[in-house]
N, CA and C atoms as a LAMMPS dump frame, in Angstrom:
ITEM: TIMESTEP
0
ITEM: NUMBER OF ATOMS
582
ITEM: BOX BOUNDS ff ff ff
-5.0000000000000000e+02 5.0000000000000000e+02
-5.0000000000000000e+02 5.0000000000000000e+02
-5.0000000000000000e+02 5.0000000000000000e+02
ITEM: ATOMS id mol type element x y z
1 1 1 N 0.842 -1.197 0
2 1 2 C 0 0 0
3 1 3 C 0.865 1.229 0
4 2 1 N 0.287 2.339 -0.459
5 2 2 C 1.027 3.591 -0.564
6 2 3 C 0.5 4.58 0.462
7 3 1 N 0.806 4.321 1.707
8 3 2 C 0.359 5.213 2.781
9 3 3 C 1.34 6.349 3.016
10 4 1 N 2.546 6.21 2.492
11 4 2 C 3.571 7.254 2.682
12 4 3 C 3.108 8.634 2.225
13 5 1 N 2.626 8.788 0.976
14 5 2 C 2.175 10.121 0.528
15 5 3 C 0.982 10.643 1.325
16 6 1 N 0.098 9.743 1.752
17 6 2 C -1.074 10.174 2.52
18 6 3 C -0.635 10.68 3.893
19 7 1 N 0.25 9.945 4.552
20 7 2 C 0.755 10.356 5.858
21 7 3 C 1.507 11.68 5.743
22 8 1 N 2.333 11.815 4.709
23 8 2 C 3.089 13.057 4.502
24 8 3 C 2.151 14.236 4.295
25 9 1 N 1.074 14.02 3.55
26 9 2 C 0.093 15.086 3.309
27 9 3 C -0.597 15.468 4.613
28 10 1 N -1 14.461 5.407
29 10 2 C -1.661 14.756 6.687
30 10 3 C -0.734 15.494 7.642
31 11 1 N 0.531 15.123 7.68
32 11 2 C 1.5 15.805 8.537
33 11 3 C 1.668 17.254 8.079
34 12 1 N 1.769 17.456 6.764
35 12 2 C 1.93 18.818 6.236
36 12 3 C 0.723 19.681 6.572
37 13 1 N -0.478 19.109 6.434
38 13 2 C -1.7 19.855 6.761
39 13 3 C -1.728 20.188 8.252
40 14 1 N -1.384 19.216 9.095
41 14 2 C -1.378 19.452 10.543
42 14 3 C -0.376 20.536 10.921
43 15 1 N 0.824 20.493 10.342
44 15 2 C 1.821 21.533 10.63
45 15 3 C 1.344 22.899 10.148
46 16 1 N 0.716 22.916 8.988
47 16 2 C 0.179 24.174 8.472
48 16 3 C -0.873 24.76 9.395
49 17 1 N -1.752 23.913 9.9
50 17 2 C -2.779 24.364 10.837
51 17 3 C -2.168 24.868 12.138
52 18 1 N -1.126 24.209 12.605
53 18 2 C -0.458 24.675 13.824
54 18 3 C 0.112 26.07 13.633
55 19 1 N 0.694 26.318 12.466
56 19 2 C 1.276 27.64 12.211
57 19 3 C 0.188 28.694 12.121
58 20 1 N -0.893 28.385 11.394
59 20 2 C -1.967 29.355 11.193
60 20 3 C -2.766 29.59 12.472
61 21 1 N -3.038 28.537 13.219
62 21 2 C -3.915 28.646 14.377
63 21 3 C -3.194 28.857 15.7
64 22 1 N -1.86 28.887 15.68
65 22 2 C -1.139 29.053 16.945
66 22 3 C -1.51 30.387 17.581
67 23 1 N -1.603 30.41 18.887
68 23 2 C -1.945 31.673 19.539
69 23 3 C -0.81 32.674 19.362
70 24 1 N -1.199 33.903 19.091
71 24 2 C -0.205 34.968 18.97
72 24 3 C 0.264 35.344 20.36
73 25 1 N 1.53 35.738 20.48
74 25 2 C 2.003 36.182 21.79
75 25 3 C 1.152 37.359 22.26
76 26 1 N 0.843 37.368 23.524
77 26 2 C 0.001 38.444 24.026
78 26 3 C 0.779 39.753 24.068
79 27 1 N 0.05 40.825 23.955
80 27 2 C 0.622 42.158 24.005
81 27 3 C -0.032 42.886 25.158
82 28 1 N 0.76 43.322 26.098
83 28 2 C 0.255 44.102 27.215
84 28 3 C 0.225 45.551 26.766
85 29 1 N -0.97 46.095 26.581
86 29 2 C -1.064 47.46 26.076
87 29 3 C -0.485 48.428 27.093
88 30 1 N -0.92 48.345 28.337
89 30 2 C -0.368 49.241 29.347
90 30 3 C -0.274 50.67 28.855
91 31 1 N 0.92 51.206 28.872
92 31 2 C 1.182 52.581 28.439
93 31 3 C 1.738 52.58 27.028
94 32 1 N 1.363 53.567 26.241
95 32 2 C 1.88 53.681 24.887
96 32 3 C 2.558 55.032 24.695
97 33 1 N 3.679 54.995 24.025
98 33 2 C 4.436 56.193 23.688
99 33 3 C 4.269 56.456 22.196
100 34 1 N 3.881 57.659 21.83
101 34 2 C 3.764 58.06 20.423
102 34 3 C 4.865 59.068 20.147
103 35 1 N 5.787 58.7 19.267
104 35 2 C 6.906 59.586 18.951
105 35 3 C 6.598 60.452 17.742
106 36 1 N 7.207 61.635 17.675
107 36 2 C 7.065 62.457 16.469
108 36 3 C 7.511 61.665 15.239
109 37 1 N 6.788 61.823 14.159
110 37 2 C 7.085 61.088 12.935
111 37 3 C 8.292 61.702 12.236
112 38 1 N 9.057 60.861 11.567
113 38 2 C 10.273 61.296 10.88
114 38 3 C 9.931 61.909 9.525
115 39 1 N 10.503 63.063 9.268
116 39 2 C 10.328 63.741 7.991
117 39 3 C 11.327 63.166 6.992
118 40 1 N 10.83 62.447 5.997
119 40 2 C 11.676 61.87 4.956
120 40 3 C 11.481 62.591 3.626
121 41 1 N 11.059 63.854 3.695
122 41 2 C 10.732 64.597 2.476
123 41 3 C 11.888 65.435 1.939
124 42 1 N 12.892 65.714 2.745
125 42 2 C 13.973 66.643 2.4
126 42 3 C 13.457 68.08 2.299
127 43 1 N 12.271 68.346 2.818
128 43 2 C 11.688 69.686 2.844
129 43 3 C 11.561 70.098 4.313
130 44 1 N 12.476 70.936 4.767
131 44 2 C 12.507 71.338 6.178
132 44 3 C 11.232 72.062 6.612
133 45 1 N 10.505 72.654 5.678
134 45 2 C 9.265 73.336 6.057
135 45 3 C 8.207 72.35 6.553
136 46 1 N 8.401 71.054 6.275
137 46 2 C 7.456 70.038 6.738
138 46 3 C 7.88 69.387 8.057
139 47 1 N 8.989 69.844 8.644
140 47 2 C 9.451 69.285 9.925
141 47 3 C 8.385 69.32 11.027
142 48 1 N 7.644 70.414 11.199
143 48 2 C 6.647 70.447 12.284
144 48 3 C 5.545 69.391 12.155
145 49 1 N 5.328 68.899 10.947
146 49 2 C 4.262 67.929 10.73
147 49 3 C 4.477 66.662 11.566
148 50 1 N 5.727 66.278 11.795
149 50 2 C 6.003 65.08 12.593
150 50 3 C 5.44 65.169 13.997
151 51 1 N 5.588 66.325 14.62
152 51 2 C 5.034 66.514 15.971
153 51 3 C 3.514 66.67 15.933
154 52 1 N 3.024 67.29 14.866
155 52 2 C 1.567 67.447 14.734
156 52 3 C 0.907 66.072 14.635
157 53 1 N 1.473 65.179 13.816
158 53 2 C 0.914 63.829 13.674
159 53 3 C 0.92 63.124 15.028
160 54 1 N 2.059 63.158 15.699
161 54 2 C 2.171 62.489 17.002
162 54 3 C 1.174 63.081 18.002
163 55 1 N 1.017 64.39 18.001
164 55 2 C 0.099 65.037 18.935
165 55 3 C -1.347 64.649 18.652
166 56 1 N -1.736 64.582 17.385
167 56 2 C -3.112 64.212 17.034
168 56 3 C -3.404 62.768 17.441
169 57 1 N -2.425 61.868 17.216
170 57 2 C -2.622 60.475 17.605
171 57 3 C -2.664 60.364 19.129
172 58 1 N -1.749 61.053 19.807
173 58 2 C -1.721 61.038 21.272
174 58 3 C -3.047 61.527 21.833
175 59 1 N -3.571 62.616 21.276
176 59 2 C -4.854 63.156 21.718
177 59 3 C -5.965 62.131 21.532
178 60 1 N -5.969 61.457 20.402
179 60 2 C -6.997 60.447 20.151
180 60 3 C -6.901 59.283 21.111
181 61 1 N -5.675 58.793 21.322
182 61 2 C -5.5 57.651 22.226
183 61 3 C -5.872 58.01 23.663
184 62 1 N -5.649 59.246 24.052
185 62 2 C -5.993 59.681 25.413
186 62 3 C -7.501 59.638 25.648
187 63 1 N -8.267 59.591 24.587
188 63 2 C -9.728 59.537 24.702
189 63 3 C -10.262 58.114 24.884
190 64 1 N -9.371 57.126 24.791
191 64 2 C -9.774 55.73 24.954
192 64 3 C -9.529 55.342 26.411
193 65 1 N -10.593 54.987 27.114
194 65 2 C -10.498 54.704 28.551
195 65 3 C -9.492 53.612 28.888
196 66 1 N -9.383 52.59 28.058
197 66 2 C -8.529 51.443 28.382
198 66 3 C -7.065 51.645 27.989
199 67 1 N -6.72 52.85 27.532
200 67 2 C -5.35 53.114 27.067
201 67 3 C -4.734 54.24 27.891
202 68 1 N -3.506 54.008 28.339
203 68 2 C -2.728 55.027 29.049
204 68 3 C -1.633 55.501 28.098
205 69 1 N -1.728 56.726 27.658
206 69 2 C -0.777 57.246 26.678
207 69 3 C 0.159 58.242 27.354
208 70 1 N 1.439 58.173 26.982
209 70 2 C 2.429 59.101 27.525
210 70 3 C 2.132 60.496 26.974
211 71 1 N 2.098 61.485 27.849
212 71 2 C 1.857 62.873 27.45
213 71 3 C 2.915 63.309 26.439
214 72 1 N 2.486 63.976 25.376
215 72 2 C 3.419 64.372 24.318
216 72 3 C 4.499 65.33 24.823
217 73 1 N 4.191 66.118 25.851
218 73 2 C 5.225 67.015 26.403
219 73 3 C 6.338 66.223 27.068
220 74 1 N 5.998 65.127 27.743
221 74 2 C 7.017 64.27 28.357
222 74 3 C 7.854 63.597 27.281
223 75 1 N 7.216 63.237 26.18
224 75 2 C 7.929 62.616 25.066
225 75 3 C 8.958 63.576 24.488
226 76 1 N 8.557 64.799 24.246
227 76 2 C 9.46 65.799 23.666
228 76 3 C 10.615 66.084 24.617
229 77 1 N 10.321 66.218 25.898
230 77 2 C 11.377 66.489 26.877
231 77 3 C 12.368 65.325 26.946
232 78 1 N 11.869 64.095 26.976
233 78 2 C 12.749 62.925 27.038
234 78 3 C 13.616 62.824 25.786
235 79 1 N 13.038 63.132 24.635
236 79 2 C 13.803 63.08 23.389
237 79 3 C 14.925 64.107 23.397
238 80 1 N 14.607 65.312 23.846
239 80 2 C 15.62 66.368 23.838
240 80 3 C 16.748 66.057 24.806
241 81 1 N 16.424 65.469 25.936
242 81 2 C 17.46 65.078 26.897
243 81 3 C 18.288 63.937 26.31
244 82 1 N 17.597 62.983 25.684
245 82 2 C 18.274 61.8 25.168
246 82 3 C 19.118 62.036 23.941
247 83 1 N 18.706 62.929 23.058
248 83 2 C 19.437 63.069 21.798
249 83 3 C 19.953 64.469 21.542
250 84 1 N 19.479 65.426 22.307
251 84 2 C 19.913 66.796 22.085
252 84 3 C 19.362 67.391 20.803
253 85 1 N 18.414 66.721 20.182
254 85 2 C 17.841 67.22 18.927
255 85 3 C 16.338 67.041 18.984
256 86 1 N 15.711 67.044 17.816
257 86 2 C 14.266 66.856 17.761
258 86 3 C 13.879 65.423 18.071
259 87 1 N 14.855 64.554 18.246
260 87 2 C 14.558 63.208 18.699
261 87 3 C 14.448 62.162 17.62
262 88 1 N 14.562 62.531 16.358
263 88 2 C 14.392 61.56 15.294
264 88 3 C 15.447 60.464 15.383
265 89 1 N 16.665 60.795 15.848
266 89 2 C 17.731 59.808 15.94
267 89 3 C 17.701 59.032 17.249
268 90 1 N 16.825 59.407 18.157
269 90 2 C 16.763 58.748 19.464
270 90 3 C 16.238 57.324 19.309
271 91 1 N 16.641 56.441 20.22
272 91 2 C 16.203 55.05 20.207
273 91 3 C 14.792 54.974 20.794
274 92 1 N 13.79 54.621 19.965
275 92 2 C 12.408 54.607 20.456
276 92 3 C 12.193 53.638 21.617
277 93 1 N 12.854 52.48 21.572
278 93 2 C 12.678 51.499 22.636
279 93 3 C 13.226 52.024 23.953
280 94 1 N 14.378 52.686 23.905
281 94 2 C 14.98 53.237 25.116
282 94 3 C 14.083 54.321 25.698
283 95 1 N 13.594 55.215 24.839
284 95 2 C 12.704 56.272 25.319
285 95 3 C 11.436 55.685 25.935
286 96 1 N 10.859 54.694 25.263
287 96 2 C 9.634 54.081 25.773
288 96 3 C 9.879 53.444 27.136
289 97 1 N 10.999 52.746 27.272
290 97 2 C 11.317 52.112 28.561
291 97 3 C 11.502 53.163 29.646
292 98 1 N 12.2 54.262 29.313
293 98 2 C 12.413 55.335 30.299
294 98 3 C 11.096 55.936 30.762
295 99 1 N 10.125 55.983 29.863
296 99 2 C 8.842 56.602 30.187
297 99 3 C 7.796 55.578 30.639
298 100 1 N 8.208 54.339 30.829
299 100 2 C 7.314 53.31 31.337
300 100 3 C 6.278 52.819 30.353
301 101 1 N 6.566 52.903 29.071
302 101 2 C 5.606 52.471 28.05
303 101 3 C 5.868 51.02 27.654
304 102 1 N 4.784 50.297 27.391
305 102 2 C 4.881 48.912 26.921
306 102 3 C 4.866 48.844 25.4
307 103 1 N 4.294 49.87 24.766
308 103 2 C 4.218 49.944 23.306
309 103 3 C 4.748 51.288 22.85
310 104 1 N 5.29 51.321 21.628
311 104 2 C 5.745 52.575 21.044
312 104 3 C 5.222 52.662 19.612
313 105 1 N 4.617 53.799 19.283
314 105 2 C 4.096 54.048 17.941
315 105 3 C 5.059 55.012 17.259
316 106 1 N 5.607 54.581 16.135
317 106 2 C 6.54 55.402 15.365
318 106 3 C 6.054 55.495 13.932
319 107 1 N 6.594 56.438 13.204
320 107 2 C 6.205 56.557 11.808
321 107 3 C 7.063 57.554 11.064
322 108 1 N 6.733 57.7 9.802
323 108 2 C 7.467 58.612 8.925
324 108 3 C 6.52 59.104 7.833
325 109 1 N 6.938 60.179 7.184
326 109 2 C 6.17 60.689 6.056
327 109 3 C 7.134 61.104 4.957
328 110 1 N 6.654 60.929 3.715
329 110 2 C 7.471 61.237 2.545
330 110 3 C 6.581 61.802 1.445
331 111 1 N 7.202 62.456 0.487
332 111 2 C 6.474 62.995 -0.662
333 111 3 C 6.566 62.023 -1.828
334 112 1 N 5.442 61.848 -2.503
335 112 2 C 5.383 61.107 -3.761
336 112 3 C 4.551 61.949 -4.709
337 113 1 N 5.244 62.68 -5.586
338 113 2 C 4.55 63.612 -6.464
339 113 3 C 3.915 64.708 -5.638
340 114 1 N 2.602 64.914 -5.824
341 114 2 C 1.905 65.941 -5.05
342 114 3 C 1.224 65.358 -3.812
343 115 1 N 1.576 64.127 -3.471
344 115 2 C 0.981 63.467 -2.314
345 115 3 C 1.975 63.315 -1.171
346 116 1 N 1.444 63.36 0.029
347 116 2 C 2.21 63.076 1.234
348 116 3 C 1.775 61.685 1.689
349 117 1 N 2.732 60.786 1.868
350 117 2 C 2.439 59.414 2.273
351 117 3 C 2.942 59.232 3.706
352 118 1 N 2.042 58.784 4.582
353 118 2 C 2.364 58.62 6.003
354 118 3 C 2.279 57.133 6.351
355 119 1 N 3.311 56.646 7.032
356 119 2 C 3.303 55.248 7.483
357 119 3 C 3.526 55.224 8.989
358 120 1 N 2.991 54.18 9.627
359 120 2 C 3.122 54.064 11.083
360 120 3 C 3.111 52.598 11.483
361 121 1 N 3.74 52.341 12.633
362 121 2 C 3.718 50.996 13.186
363 121 3 C 3.785 51.075 14.704
364 122 1 N 3.31 50.022 15.33
365 122 2 C 3.326 49.916 16.787
366 122 3 C 4.193 48.711 17.137
367 123 1 N 5.167 48.937 18.026
368 123 2 C 6.061 47.855 18.435
369 123 3 C 5.931 47.598 19.926
370 124 1 N 6.125 46.356 20.295
371 124 2 C 6.141 45.922 21.683
372 124 3 C 7.514 46.285 22.25
373 125 1 N 7.56 47.066 23.306
374 125 2 C 8.838 47.558 23.831
375 125 3 C 9.755 46.441 24.328
376 126 1 N 9.255 45.475 25.113
377 126 2 C 10.206 44.493 25.656
378 126 3 C 10.999 43.73 24.602
379 127 1 N 10.359 43.364 23.48
380 127 2 C 11.079 42.553 22.495
381 127 3 C 11.221 43.222 21.125
382 128 1 N 10.673 44.424 20.941
383 128 2 C 10.804 45.14 19.68
384 128 3 C 9.933 44.604 18.56
385 129 1 N 9.106 43.621 18.855
386 129 2 C 8.25 43.007 17.836
387 129 3 C 7.173 43.992 17.384
388 130 1 N 7.003 44.117 16.058
389 130 2 C 5.945 44.959 15.509
390 130 3 C 4.626 44.223 15.693
391 131 1 N 3.691 44.86 16.391
392 131 2 C 2.394 44.233 16.653
393 131 3 C 1.307 44.771 15.731
394 132 1 N 1.497 45.958 15.199
395 132 2 C 0.566 46.542 14.231
396 132 3 C 1.37 47.377 13.246
397 133 1 N 1.162 47.116 11.971
398 133 2 C 1.709 47.983 10.925
399 133 3 C 0.505 48.575 10.2
400 134 1 N 0.266 49.847 10.42
401 134 2 C -0.893 50.486 9.801
402 134 3 C -0.631 50.658 8.311
403 135 1 N -1.664 50.491 7.511
404 135 2 C -1.498 50.694 6.076
405 135 3 C -1.195 52.172 5.816
406 136 1 N -0.398 52.409 4.785
407 136 2 C 0.019 53.785 4.488
408 136 3 C -1.185 54.644 4.122
409 137 1 N -1.099 55.896 4.527
410 137 2 C -2.131 56.884 4.24
411 137 3 C -1.542 57.873 3.244
412 138 1 N -2.303 58.214 2.235
413 138 2 C -1.852 59.189 1.247
414 138 3 C -2.841 60.357 1.227
415 139 1 N -2.283 61.561 1.239
416 139 2 C -3.111 62.772 1.189
417 139 3 C -2.388 63.799 0.33
418 140 1 N -3.113 64.773 -0.131
419 140 2 C -2.473 65.842 -0.886
420 140 3 C -1.478 66.569 0.011
421 141 1 N -0.291 66.817 -0.503
422 141 2 C 0.729 67.52 0.275
423 141 3 C 0.252 68.916 0.65
424 142 1 N -0.629 69.486 -0.147
425 142 2 C -1.156 70.818 0.148
426 142 3 C -2.188 70.798 1.272
427 143 1 N -2.707 69.605 1.631
428 143 2 C -3.678 69.475 2.717
429 143 3 C -3.385 68.196 3.508
430 144 1 N -2.247 68.151 4.202
431 144 2 C -1.846 66.912 4.877
432 144 3 C -2.739 66.508 6.045
433 145 1 N -3.497 67.436 6.604
434 145 2 C -4.308 67.112 7.783
435 145 3 C -5.386 66.072 7.484
436 146 1 N -5.81 65.963 6.244
437 146 2 C -6.771 64.92 5.882
438 146 3 C -6.143 63.552 6.156
439 147 1 N -4.902 63.379 5.743
440 147 2 C -4.185 62.128 6.004
441 147 3 C -3.888 61.932 7.476
442 148 1 N -3.549 63.008 8.153
443 148 2 C -3.242 62.933 9.58
444 148 3 C -4.466 62.448 10.353
445 149 1 N -5.622 62.98 10.044
446 149 2 C -6.845 62.584 10.759
447 149 3 C -7.239 61.144 10.433
448 150 1 N -7.005 60.706 9.198
449 150 2 C -7.284 59.311 8.85
450 150 3 C -6.35 58.384 9.624
451 151 1 N -5.078 58.742 9.696
452 151 2 C -4.118 57.943 10.446
453 151 3 C -4.488 57.917 11.933
454 152 1 N -4.929 59.036 12.444
455 152 2 C -5.361 59.112 13.847
456 152 3 C -6.489 58.12 14.11
457 153 1 N -7.487 58.121 13.237
458 153 2 C -8.628 57.214 13.404
459 153 3 C -8.19 55.753 13.317
460 154 1 N -7.309 55.432 12.392
461 154 2 C -6.836 54.051 12.259
462 154 3 C -5.961 53.656 13.455
463 155 1 N -5.122 54.58 13.892
464 155 2 C -4.281 54.3 15.05
465 155 3 C -5.105 54.052 16.295
466 156 1 N -6.142 54.862 16.49
467 156 2 C -7.026 54.67 17.639
468 156 3 C -7.719 53.312 17.56
469 157 1 N -8.167 52.944 16.371
470 157 2 C -8.83 51.65 16.199
471 157 3 C -7.892 50.491 16.479
472 158 1 N -6.661 50.598 15.999
473 158 2 C -5.688 49.519 16.206
474 158 3 C -5.354 49.344 17.681
475 159 1 N -5.113 50.445 18.371
476 159 2 C -4.75 50.356 19.79
477 159 3 C -5.949 49.922 20.622
478 160 1 N -7.137 50.399 20.298
479 160 2 C -8.34 49.952 21.018
480 160 3 C -8.538 48.453 20.822
481 161 1 N -8.267 47.968 19.629
482 161 2 C -8.382 46.539 19.352
483 161 3 C -7.372 45.743 20.175
484 162 1 N -6.135 46.216 20.251
485 162 2 C -5.132 45.554 21.084
486 162 3 C -5.549 45.563 22.55
487 163 1 N -6.093 46.681 23.004
488 163 2 C -6.512 46.787 24.406
489 163 3 C -7.64 45.813 24.704
490 164 1 N -8.558 45.636 23.768
491 164 2 C -9.669 44.714 24.022
492 164 3 C -9.19 43.274 23.993
493 165 1 N -8.168 42.955 23.193
494 165 2 C -7.612 41.599 23.22
495 165 3 C -7.04 41.321 24.601
496 166 1 N -6.432 42.346 25.182
497 166 2 C -5.855 42.198 26.509
498 166 3 C -6.942 41.913 27.538
499 167 1 N -8.106 42.521 27.346
500 167 2 C -9.171 42.341 28.328
501 167 3 C -10.066 41.157 27.992
502 168 1 N -9.725 40.419 26.923
503 168 2 C -10.42 39.182 26.632
504 168 3 C -11.551 39.259 25.634
505 169 1 N -11.842 40.404 25.066
506 169 2 C -12.893 40.463 24.066
507 169 3 C -12.396 39.826 22.778
508 170 1 N -13.225 39.025 22.112
509 170 2 C -12.785 38.419 20.867
510 170 3 C -12.729 39.463 19.758
511 171 1 N -11.629 39.492 19.039
512 171 2 C -11.532 40.445 17.933
513 171 3 C -11.26 39.76 16.615
514 172 1 N -10.682 38.57 16.611
515 172 2 C -10.371 37.876 15.368
516 172 3 C -9.167 38.493 14.691
517 173 1 N -8.641 37.788 13.682
518 173 2 C -7.477 38.319 12.982
519 173 3 C -7.863 39.548 12.164
520 174 1 N -6.951 40.485 12.064
521 174 2 C -7.225 41.702 11.309
522 174 3 C -6.136 41.916 10.276
523 175 1 N -6.542 42.245 9.065
524 175 2 C -5.584 42.561 8.018
525 175 3 C -5.24 44.032 8.042
526 176 1 N -6.184 44.853 8.456
527 176 2 C -5.951 46.288 8.539
528 176 3 C -6.611 46.795 9.809
529 177 1 N -6.019 47.807 10.386
530 177 2 C -6.594 48.376 11.596
531 177 3 C -7.919 49.049 11.256
532 178 1 N -8.913 48.841 12.109
533 178 2 C -10.189 49.514 11.863
534 178 3 C -10.086 50.986 12.231
535 179 1 N -10.934 51.797 11.625
536 179 2 C -11.036 53.174 12.079
537 179 3 C -11.718 53.116 13.435
538 180 1 N -11.429 54.055 14.306
539 180 2 C -11.963 54.016 15.669
540 180 3 C -13.498 54.02 15.706
541 181 1 N -14.193 54.854 14.912
542 181 2 C -15.662 54.796 14.946
543 181 3 C -16.19 53.399 14.573
544 182 1 N -15.539 52.737 13.625
545 182 2 C -15.964 51.386 13.251
546 182 3 C -15.721 50.42 14.405
547 183 1 N -14.621 50.592 15.101
548 183 2 C -14.317 49.729 16.231
549 183 3 C -15.347 49.925 17.345
550 184 1 N -15.757 51.16 17.583
551 184 2 C -16.783 51.417 18.603
552 184 3 C -18.093 50.718 18.245
553 185 1 N -18.444 50.711 16.954
554 185 2 C -19.652 50.008 16.521
555 185 3 C -19.509 48.51 16.754
556 186 1 N -18.327 47.98 16.502
557 186 2 C -18.049 46.564 16.74
558 186 3 C -18.256 46.208 18.211
559 187 1 N -17.696 47.02 19.094
560 187 2 C -17.827 46.773 20.538
561 187 3 C -19.291 46.874 20.958
562 188 1 N -20.02 47.853 20.406
563 188 2 C -21.446 47.986 20.742
564 188 3 C -22.215 46.744 20.286
565 189 1 N -21.854 46.193 19.134
566 189 2 C -22.492 44.956 18.656
567 189 3 C -22.222 43.789 19.588
568 190 1 N -20.975 43.685 20.06
569 190 2 C -20.633 42.633 21.016
570 190 3 C -21.463 42.772 22.287
571 191 1 N -21.619 44.025 22.735
572 191 2 C -22.417 44.268 23.948
573 191 3 C -23.866 43.825 23.749
574 192 1 N -24.417 44.084 22.568
575 192 2 C -25.804 43.689 22.301
576 192 3 C -25.969 42.17 22.251
577 193 1 N -24.912 41.468 21.823
578 193 2 C -24.974 40.014 21.739
579 193 3 C -24.854 39.358 23.111
580 194 1 N -24.236 40.037 24.057
581 194 2 C -24.031 39.385 25.357
582 194 3 C -25.144 39.671 26.331
């Protein structure tokens, strides 16, 4: 009999299921540090945008009850002490640890034609593992706040989702971070079901 190929197929399927269904390492949301975004445009007039993005995200996260966000003024002060500059060269993990944060949100922005493209990610401080990579946001360079507000909403949704995983609410796998208003609707639906 030819059981060898059948056994090999079953083993491969079982290993595949173990990889796909294995529990993800837990992430303790605790405190989150949002750093000013790095200006990759070569246009110094856009330097302030990095702090504006960080401030808008910090403000949004501060509105989520289950999230403790490091005050942006403490972030700026720690960066200046640590690097003597605007902080772009500072080690995000070191700053986050100094400020007692479990997660750090970093990002950058660049120009592509007449568009400003903003990217962001959230990393776990203890091991540096990226736990959320937000999809890039593109906005007209002449009106970057549209992109900033979209990123804020997605960042709030991603962190709220991580916080609810910590508290045991089922969220399921996500390919993209939800916008915060959509996440609130999701939580309200869960409440109605229970």
